[in-house]
VMD Tcl script that draws the C-alpha trace (Angstrom):
set ca {
  {-82.44 27.35 22.49}
  {-80.66 30.41 21.08}
  {-80.40 31.89 24.57}
  {-78.92 28.64 25.89}
  {-76.40 28.58 23.05}
  {-75.31 32.15 23.69}
  {-75.04 31.45 27.43}
  {-72.94 28.34 26.79}
  {-70.57 30.33 24.62}
  {-70.38 33.02 27.26}
  {-69.57 30.48 30.00}
  {-66.96 28.83 27.79}
  {-65.34 32.21 27.23}
  {-65.23 32.85 30.97}
  {-63.66 29.45 31.63}
  {-61.11 30.12 28.88}
  {-60.17 33.41 30.54}
  {-59.95 31.71 33.92}
  {-57.56 29.15 32.41}
  {-55.61 31.98 30.68}
  {-56.17 30.54 27.23}
  {-56.17 34.15 26.03}
  {-52.64 34.64 27.43}
  {-50.40 31.89 26.03}
  {-47.10 33.27 27.39}
  {-47.32 30.90 30.37}
  {-47.71 27.94 28.04}
  {-44.42 28.75 26.35}
  {-42.54 29.39 29.60}
  {-43.60 25.94 30.77}
  {-43.11 24.33 27.37}
  {-39.52 25.46 26.65}
  {-37.75 23.58 29.48}
  {-39.95 20.56 28.79}
  {-38.73 20.57 25.18}
  {-35.14 21.09 26.35}
  {-35.50 17.97 28.48}
  {-37.13 15.87 25.76}
  {-34.46 16.70 23.17}
  {-31.63 16.10 25.64}
  {-33.15 12.81 26.79}
  {-33.58 11.59 23.21}
  {-30.35 13.03 21.81}
  {-32.55 14.68 19.21}
  {-36.18 14.27 18.22}
  {-38.06 12.38 20.98}
  {-40.61 9.64 20.39}
  {-43.68 11.14 18.73}
  {-46.14 9.81 21.31}
  {-44.05 11.21 24.17}
  {-43.76 14.58 22.44}
  {-47.51 14.83 21.85}
  {-48.41 13.77 25.40}
  {-46.05 16.31 26.95}
  {-47.14 19.19 24.75}
  {-50.78 18.49 25.57}
  {-49.91 17.92 29.21}
  {-48.16 21.29 29.42}
  {-51.21 23.06 28.01}
  {-53.63 21.29 30.33}
  {-51.59 21.60 33.52}
  {-50.78 25.25 32.90}
  {-54.51 25.88 32.56}
  {-55.16 23.95 35.77}
  {-52.47 25.95 37.56}
  {-54.05 29.23 36.49}
  {-57.47 28.12 37.72}
  {-56.25 27.06 41.17}
  {-54.11 30.20 41.38}
  {-57.16 32.41 40.83}
  {-59.13 30.38 43.34}
  {-56.41 30.86 45.95}
  {-56.11 34.59 45.19}
  {-59.81 35.36 44.76}
  {-59.90 37.66 47.80}
  {-56.64 39.41 46.92}
  {-57.02 39.95 43.18}
  {-59.69 42.64 43.54}
  {-57.09 44.86 45.22}
  {-54.51 44.54 42.42}
  {-54.87 46.72 39.34}
  {-53.75 43.99 36.92}
  {-56.05 41.25 38.29}
  {-59.22 42.93 39.52}
  {-61.20 41.95 36.38}
  {-60.49 38.22 36.52}
  {-63.69 36.12 36.20}
  {-63.48 34.58 39.68}
  {-62.76 37.91 41.32}
  {-65.69 39.67 39.67}
  {-68.06 36.78 40.49}
  {-68.66 35.92 36.84}
  {-67.40 32.41 37.67}
  {-68.27 30.79 41.01}
  {-65.81 29.12 43.37}
  {-67.54 25.79 42.76}
  {-67.18 26.16 39.00}
  {-63.49 26.97 39.38}
  {-62.83 23.89 41.52}
  {-64.76 21.66 39.11}
  {-62.79 23.04 36.18}
  {-59.52 22.48 38.07}
  {-60.50 18.87 38.82}
  {-61.50 18.25 35.20}
  {-58.19 19.61 33.92}
  {-56.18 17.53 36.42}
  {-58.07 14.38 35.44}
  {-57.40 15.13 31.77}
  {-53.70 15.56 32.49}
  {-53.65 12.33 34.49}
  {-55.32 10.52 31.60}
  {-52.50 11.70 29.36}
  {-49.74 10.64 31.75}
  {-51.29 7.17 32.06}
  {-50.17 6.66 28.45}
  {-46.57 6.83 29.65}
  {-44.49 4.37 31.72}
  {-44.85 3.63 35.44}
  {-42.01 5.91 36.56}
  {-43.55 8.86 34.74}
  {-46.93 8.17 36.35}
  {-45.36 8.03 39.83}
  {-43.51 11.30 39.24}
  {-46.75 12.95 38.13}
  {-48.21 12.67 41.64}
  {-45.39 14.81 42.98}
  {-45.97 17.30 40.17}
  {-49.66 17.69 41.02}
  {-48.88 18.36 44.68}
  {-46.29 21.01 43.80}
  {-48.61 22.69 41.28}
  {-51.63 22.65 43.59}
  {-49.77 24.10 46.58}
  {-47.88 26.84 44.74}
  {-50.68 29.47 44.79}
  {-50.88 29.33 48.60}
  {-47.14 29.77 49.20}
  {-47.23 33.56 48.77}
  {-49.05 33.74 52.11}
  {-46.29 31.97 54.04}
  {-42.99 32.65 52.27}
  {-41.28 35.36 50.23}
  {-40.05 32.64 47.86}
  {-43.15 31.52 45.92}
  {-41.19 32.10 42.70}
  {-38.92 29.19 43.62}
  {-41.98 27.04 44.26}
  {-43.32 28.06 40.84}
  {-39.99 27.07 39.32}
  {-40.30 23.63 40.89}
  {-43.84 23.30 39.53}
  {-42.77 24.34 36.02}
  {-39.57 22.31 36.21}
  {-41.10 19.05 37.36}
  {-41.94 18.27 33.74}
  {-38.16 17.87 33.21}
  {-37.59 14.65 35.24}
  {-40.94 13.40 33.94}
  {-39.78 13.98 30.36}
  {-36.55 12.05 30.93}
  {-38.51 9.25 32.61}
  {-40.98 9.03 29.73}
  {-38.29 9.07 27.05}
  {-35.61 6.89 28.68}
  {-37.27 5.10 31.62}
  {-34.85 6.75 34.05}
  {-33.98 10.13 35.56}
  {-30.22 10.65 35.10}
  {-28.22 13.33 36.89}
  {-28.37 15.71 33.93}
  {-32.15 15.82 34.33}
  {-31.69 17.37 37.76}
  {-29.26 19.93 36.36}
  {-31.91 20.94 33.82}
  {-34.52 20.98 36.59}
  {-32.28 23.30 38.62}
  {-31.81 25.56 35.60}
  {-35.58 25.74 35.18}
  {-36.10 26.69 38.82}
  {-33.54 29.50 38.54}
  {-35.01 30.73 35.26}
  {-38.55 30.79 36.68}
  {-37.28 32.72 39.70}
  {-35.79 35.29 37.31}
  {-38.84 35.89 35.16}
  {-41.42 35.57 37.91}
  {-39.50 38.10 40.01}
  {-39.68 40.47 37.04}
  {-43.40 39.71 36.87}
  {-43.78 40.34 40.62}
  {-42.05 43.71 40.22}
  {-45.10 44.80 38.23}
  {-47.42 44.21 41.21}
  {-45.00 44.99 44.03}
  {-46.75 48.14 45.31}
  {-50.15 46.44 45.38}
  {-48.73 43.26 46.93}
  {-47.13 45.17 49.80}
  {-50.47 46.81 50.62}
  {-52.44 43.57 50.76}
  {-49.79 41.38 52.39}
  {-48.82 39.16 49.45}
  {-45.19 37.97 49.57}
  {-42.76 37.62 46.68}
  {-39.07 37.65 45.82}
  {-39.56 41.15 44.37}
  {-40.50 42.35 47.86}
  {-37.83 40.26 49.56}
  {-35.04 41.49 47.28}
  {-36.16 45.12 47.62}
  {-33.59 47.61 46.31}
  {-31.30 44.72 45.38}
  {-33.81 43.18 42.97}
  {-31.92 44.08 39.79}
  {-28.61 42.91 41.26}
  {-29.97 39.57 42.45}
  {-31.77 38.99 39.14}
  {-28.46 39.70 37.39}
  {-26.63 37.23 39.62}
  {-29.26 34.58 38.91}
  {-28.94 35.27 35.19}
  {-25.18 34.72 35.42}
  {-25.68 31.51 37.40}
  {-28.22 30.24 34.86}
  {-25.90 31.03 31.96}
  {-23.07 29.15 33.67}
  {-25.35 26.23 34.48}
  {-26.48 25.92 30.86}
  {-22.83 25.91 29.76}
  {-22.19 23.14 32.31}
  {-25.15 21.15 30.95}
  {-23.65 21.48 27.48}
  {-20.38 20.00 28.75}
  {-22.14 17.18 30.58}
  {-24.23 16.28 27.52}
  {-21.22 16.72 25.19}
  {-23.12 19.24 23.09}
  {-21.52 21.21 20.29}
  {-21.26 24.75 19.02}
  {-24.95 25.43 18.35}
  {-25.87 24.91 22.00}
  {-23.24 27.40 23.09}
  {-24.34 29.88 20.44}
  {-27.87 29.65 21.84}
  {-26.63 30.19 25.40}
  {-24.56 33.24 24.38}
  {-27.44 34.77 22.42}
  {-29.68 34.09 25.41}
  {-27.21 35.95 27.63}
  {-27.64 38.91 25.29}
  {-31.37 38.86 25.99}
  {-30.59 38.88 29.72}
  {-28.61 42.09 29.18}
  {-31.64 43.57 27.42}
  {-33.89 42.54 30.32}
  {-31.58 44.31 32.75}
  {-31.94 47.46 30.70}
  {-35.72 47.13 30.77}
  {-35.99 46.74 34.55}
  {-33.42 49.43 35.33}
  {-36.00 52.06 36.34}
  {-38.47 49.49 37.71}
  {-41.33 50.87 35.60}
  {-44.35 48.52 35.57}
  {-44.64 48.34 31.78}
  {-40.92 47.73 31.25}
  {-40.74 45.07 33.96}
  {-43.60 43.29 32.21}
  {-41.76 43.59 28.88}
  {-38.71 42.00 30.51}
  {-40.91 39.16 31.74}
  {-42.35 38.63 28.25}
  {-38.86 38.64 26.72}
  {-38.15 35.36 28.51}
  {-40.33 33.61 25.94}
  {-37.78 34.57 23.28}
  {-34.97 33.50 25.59}
  {-36.44 30.03 26.07}
  {-37.03 29.69 22.34}
  {-33.44 30.64 21.51}
  {-32.05 28.01 23.89}
  {-34.34 25.40 22.33}
  {-33.37 26.46 18.80}
  {-29.72 25.96 19.64}
  {-30.54 22.49 20.92}
  {-32.55 21.56 17.82}
  {-29.77 22.78 15.49}
  {-27.32 20.75 17.55}
  {-29.04 17.50 16.58}
  {-29.77 18.21 12.92}
}
mol new
graphics top color blue
foreach p $ca { graphics top sphere $p radius 0.5 }
foreach p [lrange $ca 0 end-1] q [lrange $ca 1 end] { graphics top cylinder $p $q radius 0.2 }
display resetview
């Protein structure tokens, strides 16, 4: 019995690693735009049940996305320094176990969304398709970061639908901002693995942009800043929103400094800094409605 208990704990730990529960940064990067959308849709604090469902849904779907990503990349990850010790790559978790875990997480997320209205449920089917296909895009296009942005951003129209029963035009502006933001930070993330990805044939915006990576990231950061200012005008937000956007722009300047020499560690630090960026934008929005 003791052996079984230890084995169960060991398996649970492996599944947790597969779902990246030990690396919560992805949870926050997915959560921030979802919270932006909920607060904008509600003009302040959203309904408690909607807030709880979306927070739990973010955690569950991010875990599911990590599992299916590792399944898709199981033959590539062993060739990349950062990923060669992942449970599926080393064989500690089988392909069957990974698919079963992915299915269980998706069913859990669907159970949560069933608590919302019909429009939200219908939108969730699109979200699952986007999330499930993202990991395979890096084989066919140099723009998987945009696909990731769509997967992360699809919670935005769902949040508006759950809170208001409709998806107004401003929801699509926020969705667009999320796609651009994800392209920024996931390109920084891809810069960490660029040398390995080139060798094994994985595609990314970091490879596509090449020597212009810092410039294009900077342009996207300017576009995102302008888009957030536009969203503030459309939603008739006040000074705190704009303070948050300006402070966020300061973090973008810091990220440019970090990626200047394209060092792996500094590119990863720039990626991580986006968590603070998303939090600052949300803080400005919360202060706006107090």
